[in-house]
C-alpha positions in Angstrom: 231.0 37.8 -73.7 227.6 35.7 -73.1 228.6 33.9 -70.2 229.3 37.2 -68.8 226.2 38.5 -69.6 224.1 35.5 -68.0 225.7 35.7 -65.0 225.6 39.6 -64.9 221.8 38.9 -65.1 221.7 36.2 -62.7 223.1 38.5 -60.0 220.9 41.0 -61.4 217.6 38.7 -60.2 219.2 37.4 -56.8 219.8 41.0 -55.5 216.5 41.5 -56.6 214.9 38.5 -54.8 216.9 39.1 -51.5 215.6 42.7 -51.5 212.1 41.6 -52.2 212.5 39.2 -49.0 213.9 41.6 -46.8 211.8 44.7 -47.2 208.7 44.1 -46.2 211.3 43.0 -42.8 213.0 46.4 -42.9 209.9 48.3 -43.5 208.1 46.6 -40.6 211.0 47.3 -38.4 211.1 50.9 -39.4 207.5 51.1 -38.0 208.0 49.1 -35.1 210.9 51.5 -34.4 208.8 54.7 -34.6 206.2 53.1 -32.7 208.1 51.7 -29.8 211.9 52.9 -30.0 213.4 50.2 -27.1 216.7 52.2 -26.5 214.9 54.9 -25.8 214.1 56.4 -22.4 210.5 56.6 -21.4 208.3 59.2 -19.3 205.2 59.3 -17.4 203.1 61.8 -14.8 205.3 62.0 -11.8 208.4 60.3 -12.9 211.1 61.5 -10.7 209.1 62.3 -7.7 210.7 60.0 -5.4 213.7 62.9 -6.1 211.4 65.6 -4.2 211.8 68.3 -6.7 211.2 71.8 -6.0 209.2 73.2 -8.7 208.1 77.0 -9.5 206.1 77.3 -12.1 204.8 80.9 -13.7 201.4 80.4 -14.6 198.9 82.2 -17.3 195.5 81.0 -17.6 193.2 83.1 -19.5 193.2 86.3 -17.3 194.7 85.1 -14.1 198.4 85.1 -13.6 200.4 83.6 -10.8 203.3 81.5 -8.8 203.0 77.7 -8.3 205.7 76.6 -6.2 205.4 73.0 -6.0 207.1 70.5 -3.5 207.0 66.9 -3.7 207.2 65.2 -0.4 208.6 62.1 0.6 205.8 59.4 0.2 204.5 58.3 3.5 201.9 55.5 3.6 201.7 54.9 0.4 200.3 58.1 -0.6 202.1 61.3 -2.3 202.0 64.4 -1.1 202.5 67.8 -3.0 202.7 71.2 -0.9 201.8 73.8 -3.1 202.2 77.8 -2.6 200.5 79.6 -4.6 201.2 83.8 -5.2 198.8 85.8 -7.3 200.5 88.1 -9.6 197.4 90.5 -8.1 199.1 90.9 -5.2 196.3 88.7 -3.7 196.9 86.6 -0.9 199.4 83.9 -0.7 197.8 80.5 -0.6 199.6 77.7 1.2 198.2 74.0 0.8 199.4 70.2 1.2 197.2 68.4 -1.2 196.9 64.7 -1.8 197.5 63.6 -5.2 195.1 60.8 -6.8 196.2 57.9 -8.6 195.4 60.1 -12.0 197.1 62.9 -10.9 194.0 64.7 -9.4 194.0 67.1 -6.2 192.1 65.9 -3.5 190.8 68.0 -0.6 191.8 71.3 -1.4 190.7 74.4 0.6 187.5 76.4 -0.9 190.4 79.6 -1.1 192.4 77.4 -3.5 190.2 75.5 -5.1 190.1 78.2 -8.5 193.8 77.8 -8.3 193.9 74.2 -8.4 191.1 74.0 -11.0 193.6 76.0 -13.2 196.7 73.5 -12.8 194.3 70.3 -13.0 193.5 72.3 -16.7 197.3 73.0 -17.4 200.3 71.9 -15.6 198.6 68.4 -14.8 196.3 68.0 -17.9 199.1 66.0 -19.3 197.3 63.2 -16.9 194.9 62.9 -20.0 198.0 61.2 -22.0 200.9 60.1 -19.6 199.6 58.4 -16.9 201.2 55.1 -18.2 204.9 54.8 -19.9 205.3 57.1 -23.0 208.4 56.9 -25.6 210.8 60.2 -25.3 212.0 60.0 -28.9 211.8 62.0 -32.3 208.1 60.7 -34.0 206.9 58.8 -30.9 203.2 59.2 -30.8 201.5 59.7 -27.4 197.5 59.7 -28.4 195.0 60.8 -30.3 193.1 64.4 -29.8 189.6 65.1 -31.0 188.9 68.9 -32.6 185.8 69.0 -33.7 185.5 66.9 -36.7 189.6 66.8 -36.9 191.7 64.1 -35.4 195.4 65.4 -34.5 198.5 62.9 -33.2 200.3 64.6 -30.2 203.9 63.1 -30.9 207.2 64.5 -30.0 208.5 66.8 -33.2 212.0 67.7 -31.7 214.4 66.7 -29.4 217.7 68.3 -27.9 219.0 70.5 -25.2 216.7 73.6 -25.0 216.8 77.1 -23.1 214.4 77.6 -20.6 214.0 80.2 -17.6 215.3 77.7 -14.9 218.2 76.6 -17.4 219.0 74.5 -20.0 217.6 71.1 -20.5 217.8 68.0 -22.7 213.7 68.2 -24.0 211.3 66.5 -25.8 208.8 68.8 -27.6 205.1 67.5 -28.1 203.3 69.3 -30.4 199.6 69.4 -32.7 198.1 71.4 -34.8 194.8 73.7 -33.6 193.5 75.6 -36.7 196.7 77.8 -37.9 198.5 77.0 -34.6 200.8 75.0 -33.0 200.0 73.5 -29.5 203.3 72.9 -28.1 204.3 71.0 -24.4 207.6 70.4 -23.4 209.0 67.1 -21.2 212.2 66.8 -19.5 213.2 63.0 -18.3 213.4 62.7 -14.9 211.0 65.8 -14.3 207.7 64.6 -12.5 205.9 67.7 -15.1 205.7 69.5 -18.1 208.3 72.3 -17.9 206.5 74.1 -20.4 203.3 74.6 -22.8 201.8 77.2 -25.0 198.2 76.2 -25.7 195.9 77.8 -28.0 192.0 77.1 -28.7 190.3 76.5 -32.1 189.8 80.2 -32.8 193.3 81.1 -32.4 193.1 82.7 -28.6 195.8 81.3 -26.5 194.3 79.6 -23.7 197.0 79.2 -21.3 201.0 79.3 -20.9 203.2 77.8 -18.4 206.9 77.2 -17.7 209.1 75.9 -15.1 211.0 79.4 -13.7 212.8 77.7 -11.1 214.4 74.2 -9.8 215.8 72.5 -6.9 216.2 69.0 -7.6 219.6 68.0 -6.3 219.0 64.4 -5.9 217.4 64.0 -9.4 219.5 62.6 -12.1 220.8 64.6 -14.7 220.2 67.6 -12.0 222.6 66.5 -9.4 225.1 69.3 -8.5 
């Protein structure tokens, strides 16, 4: 009996020692996975634009509402171009313009009549350039950047994944979110589509600043959307 006790105690000591040596490695492995889940896909602004999708958005920015039909054109001479058709919801004049897209996804050479609409697009659909001009991981809990709202620091991170319904149809999507006051600001991204597909953004006072959603998509060459 004493020998059995000695063996049992020795076994417990060995297990504890092994666990003690392994724990830092396992903890670091878990931490590194959250920061860099190597098996996850990555996304950046413009990913999939080479497949020339045609994306129609419904945009509401403060009191301005309009449809933005944006067609990515084949790259020519090293420049990315976007054919944009703006249809105001108030029945105003439709605007058609082809614009060059800058390296940081800003618009170059917009016309005077379209400038106010492109300013809204810059502040809404294209605002993700502030966080994702470089590759970001599409995985639950992956962090995309820090936001400073007044005296508070918030993290933009992936908080949900899976197949989700949108006006253009269902798709495997990734929900990014961060808290602002009593509200949660939300942005939805779909892999291989060059722009976010939906967003709901509030200001610190709880006012809904803008929303947009992809309501129609023609992407027959895009992986995952081929017919």
